[in-house]
C-alpha positions as CSV (number, residue, x, y, z in Angstrom):
1,M,28.9,25.7,-21.4
2,P,31.9,25.5,-19.1
3,V,34.9,23.5,-20.3
4,I,35.5,22.3,-16.7
5,E,32.8,22.0,-14.1
6,V,33.7,20.8,-10.6
7,R,31.1,20.4,-7.8
8,N,31.8,19.4,-4.2
9,L,34.8,17.4,-5.3
10,S,36.5,15.4,-2.6
11,K,39.3,12.8,-2.5
12,K,40.0,10.4,0.4
13,Y,43.0,8.2,1.0
14,A,43.4,5.4,3.5
15,I,46.6,5.7,5.5
16,Y,48.1,2.6,7.0
17,D,50.8,2.7,9.7
18,R,52.3,-0.6,8.5
19,P,52.2,-2.3,5.1
20,W,50.6,-5.5,6.4
21,D,47.8,-3.6,8.1
22,K,46.1,-3.2,4.7
23,L,46.3,-7.0,4.1
24,R,44.9,-7.7,7.6
25,E,42.0,-5.3,7.0
26,V,41.2,-6.8,3.6
27,L,41.3,-10.4,5.0
28,H,39.3,-9.3,8.1
29,I,42.1,-10.6,10.4
30,G,41.6,-9.3,13.9
31,G,38.5,-7.3,12.9
32,G,38.0,-3.6,12.8
33,S,39.5,-0.8,10.7
34,R,43.3,-0.5,10.6
35,H,43.6,2.7,8.6
36,R,43.2,6.5,9.1
37,E,41.3,8.6,6.6
38,F,43.1,11.5,4.9
39,W,41.1,13.9,2.8
40,A,43.4,15.4,0.1
41,L,40.5,17.4,-1.3
42,Q,37.3,18.5,0.5
43,D,34.2,20.0,-1.3
44,I,36.0,21.8,-4.1
45,S,33.7,23.7,-6.5
46,F,34.5,25.9,-9.5
47,Q,33.8,26.4,-13.2
48,L,36.2,27.3,-16.0
49,E,35.1,28.8,-19.3
50,R,36.8,28.1,-22.7
51,G,39.9,30.1,-23.3
52,Q,40.6,30.9,-19.6
53,T,43.9,30.4,-17.9
54,L,43.6,29.3,-14.3
55,G,46.5,29.3,-11.8
56,I,46.3,26.9,-8.8
57,I,48.6,27.8,-5.9
58,G,49.1,26.7,-2.3
59,Q,51.7,25.1,0.0
60,N,53.0,21.6,-0.6
61,G,50.3,19.1,0.5
62,S,47.4,21.4,-0.2
63,G,45.8,19.1,-2.8
64,K,46.9,20.9,-6.1
65,S,48.4,17.9,-7.8
66,T,45.5,15.6,-6.7
67,L,43.1,18.0,-8.3
68,L,44.9,18.1,-11.6
69,Q,45.2,14.3,-11.6
70,I,41.4,14.0,-11.2
71,L,40.9,16.5,-14.0
72,A,43.3,14.5,-16.2
73,G,41.3,11.3,-15.6
74,I,44.3,9.6,-13.9
75,M,42.4,9.0,-10.6
76,R,38.8,9.1,-9.5
77,Q,37.3,11.3,-6.8
78,T,35.8,9.8,-3.7
79,R,32.7,12.0,-4.1
80,G,31.4,15.0,-6.0
81,D,31.2,15.7,-9.7
82,C,33.9,16.5,-12.3
83,H,33.0,17.2,-15.9
84,V,35.7,18.0,-18.5
85,N,34.6,18.8,-22.0
86,G,37.4,18.6,-24.5
87,K,40.6,16.9,-25.4
88,V,43.0,17.1,-22.4
89,S,46.8,17.2,-22.7
90,A,48.5,16.8,-19.3
91,L,52.0,17.6,-18.3
92,L,52.1,16.3,-14.7
93,E,54.9,14.9,-12.5
94,L,58.2,13.8,-14.0
95,G,57.9,10.4,-15.5
96,S,54.1,10.2,-15.9
97,G,52.9,9.0,-19.3
98,F,56.3,7.9,-20.6
99,N,57.8,4.4,-20.7
100,P,61.4,4.6,-19.7
101,E,62.4,1.6,-21.8
102,F,61.0,3.2,-25.0
103,T,62.9,5.7,-27.1
104,G,61.8,9.3,-27.2
105,R,60.3,8.7,-30.7
106,E,58.4,5.7,-29.5
107,N,57.0,7.7,-26.6
108,V,55.9,10.5,-28.8
109,F,53.7,8.1,-30.9
110,M,52.5,6.3,-27.8
111,N,51.3,9.5,-26.2
112,G,49.6,10.5,-29.4
113,A,47.7,7.2,-29.5
114,I,46.6,7.8,-25.8
115,L,45.2,11.1,-26.9
116,G,43.4,9.6,-29.8
117,L,45.7,10.7,-32.6
118,D,46.6,8.0,-35.2
119,K,50.1,7.4,-36.5
120,R,49.6,9.5,-39.6
121,R,48.6,12.6,-37.6
122,M,51.5,12.2,-35.2
123,E,53.9,11.9,-38.1
124,E,52.6,15.3,-39.3
125,R,53.4,16.7,-35.9
126,F,56.7,14.9,-35.2
127,D,59.1,17.4,-36.8
128,A,57.5,20.3,-34.8
129,I,57.8,18.2,-31.6
130,A,61.5,17.4,-32.3
131,R,62.3,21.1,-33.1
132,F,60.7,22.3,-29.9
133,A,62.3,19.6,-27.7
134,E,65.9,20.1,-29.2
135,I,67.3,16.9,-27.8
136,G,69.0,15.8,-31.1
137,D,70.0,12.2,-31.4
138,F,68.6,11.4,-28.0
139,M,65.2,11.2,-29.7
140,N,66.2,7.7,-30.7
141,Q,67.6,6.7,-27.3
142,P,65.6,5.1,-24.4
143,V,64.0,7.8,-22.2
144,K,65.7,6.3,-19.1
145,T,69.0,7.8,-20.4
146,Y,67.5,11.3,-20.4
147,S,68.3,14.0,-17.9
148,S,65.3,15.6,-16.1
149,G,65.7,18.7,-18.4
150,M,65.7,16.6,-21.6
151,F,62.7,14.6,-20.4
152,M,60.6,17.7,-19.7
153,R,61.6,19.3,-23.1
154,L,60.2,16.2,-24.8
155,A,57.1,15.9,-22.6
156,F,56.2,19.6,-23.0
157,A,56.8,19.5,-26.8
158,V,54.3,16.6,-27.0
159,A,51.8,18.2,-24.8
160,V,51.5,21.5,-26.7
161,N,51.7,20.0,-30.2
162,V,48.8,17.6,-30.1
163,D,46.3,20.4,-30.4
164,P,44.7,20.1,-27.0
165,D,41.5,21.8,-26.0
166,I,42.7,21.8,-22.3
167,L,46.3,21.9,-21.2
168,L,47.1,20.8,-17.6
169,V,50.6,21.7,-16.3
170,D,51.8,20.7,-12.8
171,E,55.0,22.5,-11.8
172,A,56.8,20.9,-14.8
173,L,58.3,24.2,-16.1
174,A,60.5,24.5,-13.0
175,V,62.6,21.6,-14.2
176,G,63.9,23.1,-17.4
177,D,66.6,25.7,-18.0
178,L,65.9,29.4,-18.5
179,I,65.8,29.2,-22.3
180,F,63.3,26.3,-22.1
181,Q,61.2,28.2,-19.6
182,H,61.0,31.2,-21.8
183,R,60.1,29.1,-24.8
184,C,57.4,27.3,-22.8
185,M,55.8,30.5,-21.6
186,H,55.8,31.9,-25.1
187,R,54.1,28.7,-26.4
188,M,51.5,28.8,-23.6
189,N,50.7,32.4,-24.4
190,L,50.1,31.4,-28.0
191,L,47.7,28.6,-26.8
192,R,45.9,31.1,-24.7
193,T,45.4,33.6,-27.6
194,S,44.2,30.8,-29.8
195,G,41.4,30.1,-27.3
196,K,42.8,27.0,-25.5
197,T,42.1,26.5,-21.8
198,T,45.1,26.1,-19.4
199,L,45.4,25.1,-15.8
200,L,48.7,25.8,-14.2
201,V,49.9,24.5,-10.8
202,T,53.0,26.4,-9.8
203,H,54.9,28.1,-6.9
204,D,55.9,30.9,-9.3
205,L,53.6,33.7,-8.1
206,T,54.8,36.1,-10.8
207,A,53.8,33.6,-13.5
208,V,50.3,33.4,-11.9
209,T,49.8,37.2,-11.8
210,K,51.1,37.8,-15.3
211,F,49.9,34.7,-17.2
212,C,46.6,33.7,-15.6
213,D,43.1,35.2,-15.8
214,R,42.1,33.7,-12.5
215,A,43.5,31.8,-9.6
216,L,42.6,29.3,-6.9
217,L,44.2,29.1,-3.5
218,L,44.1,25.6,-1.8
219,D,45.1,24.9,1.7
220,G,44.7,21.6,3.5
221,G,42.6,20.3,0.7
222,R,40.1,23.1,0.9
223,L,39.5,26.0,-1.5
224,L,40.3,29.2,0.4
225,E,40.1,31.8,-2.4
226,D,38.9,32.0,-6.0
227,G,39.3,35.2,-7.8
228,P,41.7,37.7,-9.6
229,P,45.3,36.4,-9.5
230,G,46.6,39.5,-7.7
231,T,44.1,39.1,-4.9
232,V,44.6,35.4,-4.5
233,V,48.4,35.7,-4.5
234,Q,48.2,38.3,-1.8
235,K,46.1,35.9,0.3
236,Y,48.6,33.2,-0.3
237,R,51.5,35.4,0.9
238,A,49.5,36.2,4.0
239,L,48.9,32.5,4.6
240,V,52.6,31.8,4.3
241,F,53.5,34.6,6.7
242,E,51.0,33.3,9.2
243,H,52.4,29.8,9.0
244,E,55.9,31.1,9.6
245,R,54.8,33.1,12.6
246,R,52.9,30.1,14.1
247,Y,55.9,27.8,13.8
248,G,58.4,30.1,15.5
249,H,60.1,31.6,12.4
250,L,62.3,33.8,14.6
251,D,64.4,31.1,16.2
252,G,68.1,32.0,15.7
253,A,69.7,35.0,14.0
254,A,71.0,35.2,10.5
255,G,72.5,37.8,8.2
256,E,72.0,41.0,10.0
257,P,74.1,43.7,8.4
258,G,76.5,45.7,10.5
259,G,77.0,49.5,10.5
260,E,76.0,52.3,12.8
261,S,72.3,53.1,13.1
262,E,71.3,56.5,11.8
263,V,68.0,56.6,13.8
264,R,67.3,60.1,15.2
265,M,66.0,59.5,18.7
266,G,63.8,62.0,20.4
267,G,62.8,65.4,19.1
268,Q,60.0,66.0,16.6
269,V,59.2,62.8,14.6
270,P,57.5,63.3,11.2
271,V,54.4,61.1,11.3
272,V,52.1,60.0,8.5
273,R,48.7,58.9,9.6
274,T,46.9,58.3,6.3
275,I,46.6,55.0,4.5
276,P,45.0,55.7,1.1
277,N,44.0,52.1,0.3
278,I,43.9,48.7,2.0
279,D,43.4,45.7,-0.3
280,H,44.5,43.2,2.3
281,R,46.2,43.5,5.7
282,F,47.8,40.9,7.9
283,G,50.4,40.4,10.7
284,N,50.7,39.4,14.3
285,G,49.6,42.8,15.7
286,Q,52.7,43.7,17.6
287,A,53.0,46.8,15.5
288,K,50.9,48.6,13.0
289,V,51.5,50.8,10.0
290,L,50.0,54.3,10.8
291,G,50.5,55.8,7.3
292,V,52.4,55.9,4.1
293,E,53.0,58.8,1.8
294,L,54.9,59.6,-1.4
295,L,56.5,63.0,-1.5
296,D,58.0,64.9,-4.4
297,E,61.3,66.8,-4.4
298,K,59.7,69.7,-2.5
299,L,58.2,67.3,0.1
300,N,54.7,67.8,-1.2
301,P,52.4,64.7,-1.3
302,T,52.0,63.4,-4.8
303,R,50.3,60.5,-6.7
304,D,51.7,61.5,-10.1
305,V,55.4,61.0,-10.8
306,A,57.7,60.4,-13.8
307,G,60.1,57.7,-14.4
308,G,63.6,58.9,-13.3
309,D,62.2,61.3,-10.8
310,S,63.6,61.5,-7.2
311,A,60.9,60.9,-4.6
312,L,60.6,60.2,-0.9
313,L,58.5,57.3,0.4
314,R,57.6,58.0,4.1
315,I,56.3,55.1,6.3
316,S,55.2,55.6,9.9
317,V,54.5,52.7,12.3
318,E,53.4,52.4,15.9
319,F,54.5,49.7,18.2
320,L,51.9,48.0,20.4
321,Q,54.3,45.5,22.1
322,N,58.0,45.2,22.6
323,V,59.7,44.5,19.3
324,S,63.4,43.7,19.7
325,R,64.6,43.9,16.0
326,P,62.2,46.2,14.1
327,I,62.3,46.4,10.3
328,L,60.4,49.0,8.2
329,G,60.1,48.5,4.4
330,Y,58.0,48.4,1.3
331,T,57.4,46.5,-1.9
332,L,56.8,48.2,-5.3
333,R,54.3,46.4,-7.6
334,D,52.8,46.9,-11.0
335,R,49.0,46.8,-11.6
336,L,49.1,43.0,-12.1
337,G,50.6,42.5,-8.6
338,V,54.0,41.6,-9.9
339,D,56.8,42.6,-7.5
340,I,59.1,45.2,-9.2
341,S,61.4,46.1,-6.3
342,A,61.6,46.2,-2.5
343,C,63.6,47.6,0.2
344,N,63.7,47.8,4.0
345,T,65.8,49.4,6.7
346,N,67.7,46.2,7.4
347,Y,68.5,45.7,3.7
348,A,69.7,49.3,3.5
349,G,72.1,48.7,6.4
350,E,70.2,50.6,9.0
351,V,69.8,48.5,12.2
352,L,66.9,50.0,14.2
353,P,67.0,50.0,18.0
354,A,64.4,47.9,20.0
355,A,61.0,49.5,20.2
356,R,58.7,49.7,23.2
357,P,54.9,49.9,23.3
358,G,53.7,53.4,22.3
359,Q,56.7,54.4,20.3
360,I,56.4,55.6,16.7
361,Y,59.1,55.1,14.1
362,T,59.1,56.9,10.8
363,S,61.4,55.8,8.0
364,D,62.1,57.9,4.9
365,F,63.1,56.0,1.8
366,Q,64.8,58.4,-0.7
367,I,64.3,56.7,-4.1
368,R,64.8,57.4,-7.8
369,L,61.9,55.9,-9.6
370,P,62.7,53.4,-12.4
371,R,62.2,54.5,-15.9
372,M,59.3,52.2,-16.4
373,A,56.3,52.0,-18.8
374,A,53.6,54.5,-18.0
375,G,50.8,53.1,-15.8
376,S,49.5,52.4,-12.3
377,Y,51.9,51.1,-9.6
378,S,51.6,50.7,-5.9
379,F,53.6,50.6,-2.7
380,S,52.9,48.0,0.0
381,P,54.4,49.1,3.4
382,A,55.3,46.7,6.2
383,V,56.8,46.4,9.6
384,A,58.4,43.2,10.9
385,D,60.5,41.8,13.8
386,G,63.8,40.0,12.9
387,D,66.3,40.2,10.1
388,L,66.4,39.8,6.3
389,L,66.2,36.0,6.3
390,K,64.1,35.3,9.4
391,H,61.4,37.7,10.5
392,D,57.9,37.7,11.9
393,M,55.5,40.0,10.1
394,C,53.8,42.5,12.4
395,D,51.8,44.4,9.8
396,W,51.6,44.3,6.0
397,I,49.2,46.3,3.9
398,D,48.8,45.3,0.2
399,N,48.8,48.2,-2.3
400,A,48.4,50.9,0.4
401,L,49.5,53.7,-1.9
402,V,48.6,53.6,-5.6
403,F,50.2,56.1,-7.9
404,Q,50.5,56.9,-11.6
405,L,53.9,56.9,-13.3
406,R,54.4,59.0,-16.4
407,A,57.0,58.0,-19.0
408,E,58.8,61.1,-20.2
409,E,60.4,59.0,-22.9
410,L,59.5,56.0,-25.0
411,V,59.7,52.8,-22.9
412,Y,59.5,49.4,-24.6
413,G,58.6,46.5,-22.3
414,T,58.6,47.0,-18.6
415,L,61.5,49.4,-18.0
416,K,64.2,51.3,-19.9
417,M,67.8,50.3,-19.1
418,D,70.9,52.5,-19.4
419,V,72.5,51.3,-22.7
420,E,75.5,52.5,-24.7
421,V,75.5,51.6,-28.4
422,R,78.4,51.3,-30.7
423,T,77.9,50.2,-34.3
424,Y,80.4,49.0,-36.9
425,A,79.8,48.9,-40.7
426,S,81.9,47.2,-43.3
427,E,83.1,48.8,-46.5
428,V,81.0,48.4,-49.6
429,T,82.6,45.8,-51.8
430,A,82.3,45.9,-55.6
């Protein structure tokens, strides 16, 4: 049986241009409707099994917070069904669920009572909550005196220590400092391994790909994508690029590096015309990636390299329209879709000349591969028009070249850093 089951869920708000229009409508003064309908959610359907972690992403105003508030029981849907089976602990917008006039201690017990825990059971949990929050004597001060970081420390400490079946988190972790964020993610991982169900609304795409089992993409109140986090995040990036293009992201110039161009004009151009893999592709069509290839030190194509090896990533593009400020580049990702590194011609200090229809540009990126954990990685090539800060994406191919990286040495974690060690030992005392 699903822990959460949502079917055709929709939420409508009435929008009034002036405050008194609502009163006039209620009292039937002047007759007729005086509001506009705004659908924050439209026909959302999904199921979530026990123990799953679901990431919900989308641009501001897409309906993410509204969905979590309905799941938390804070508001009612306009139509559709929403079934939540289990005790829900919600960490929503700053200030929700806490009385600013009460002390931190009083709010802890009040929140426990709301979740159905009596005073004795909350007393058993109080020390753990206080240790996690680390706000010291402020626990006995009114919450209205807290900074936003202190508030979120306490709110999160309560949310994860009341033994919830389902944890709802709405962008709350972005408020805390780095130490707090690491502590929260560690605790949420523990909840996941213990079989708890988590829904996370966030703009942190790396957290979604690494922490979540599944993701939803909302836009304009509708569900655009439901699937593996890597795929959903890629669709979200494409959506953002499309919105930037539509609203004239290229207005003005910013931050273009100087330096002489090293582009070799004329003569024989090395061209790659193979794209091994296309998970997802997007852009405005002014240029297209013709091919991408990884070459070893002898310039032979390879899909098997070792950390620390020198390799050449070759990207060829063809221009279909005039592009005044072309940029060629790539993003390196791990198998979970987490961005490891990226580079492009503009970032490397190479300003490319304007391109005309029919021209082909090939950029060779000489790289030394990081000494990372063995596994599968990918390069996503791209061509854009603009500069580092403002550009219009012409063509982007997700995970176009997948390769295996061997670790010639033991690597703990994600990568091995260059470290010098010096150790001091004291004399043995009698």
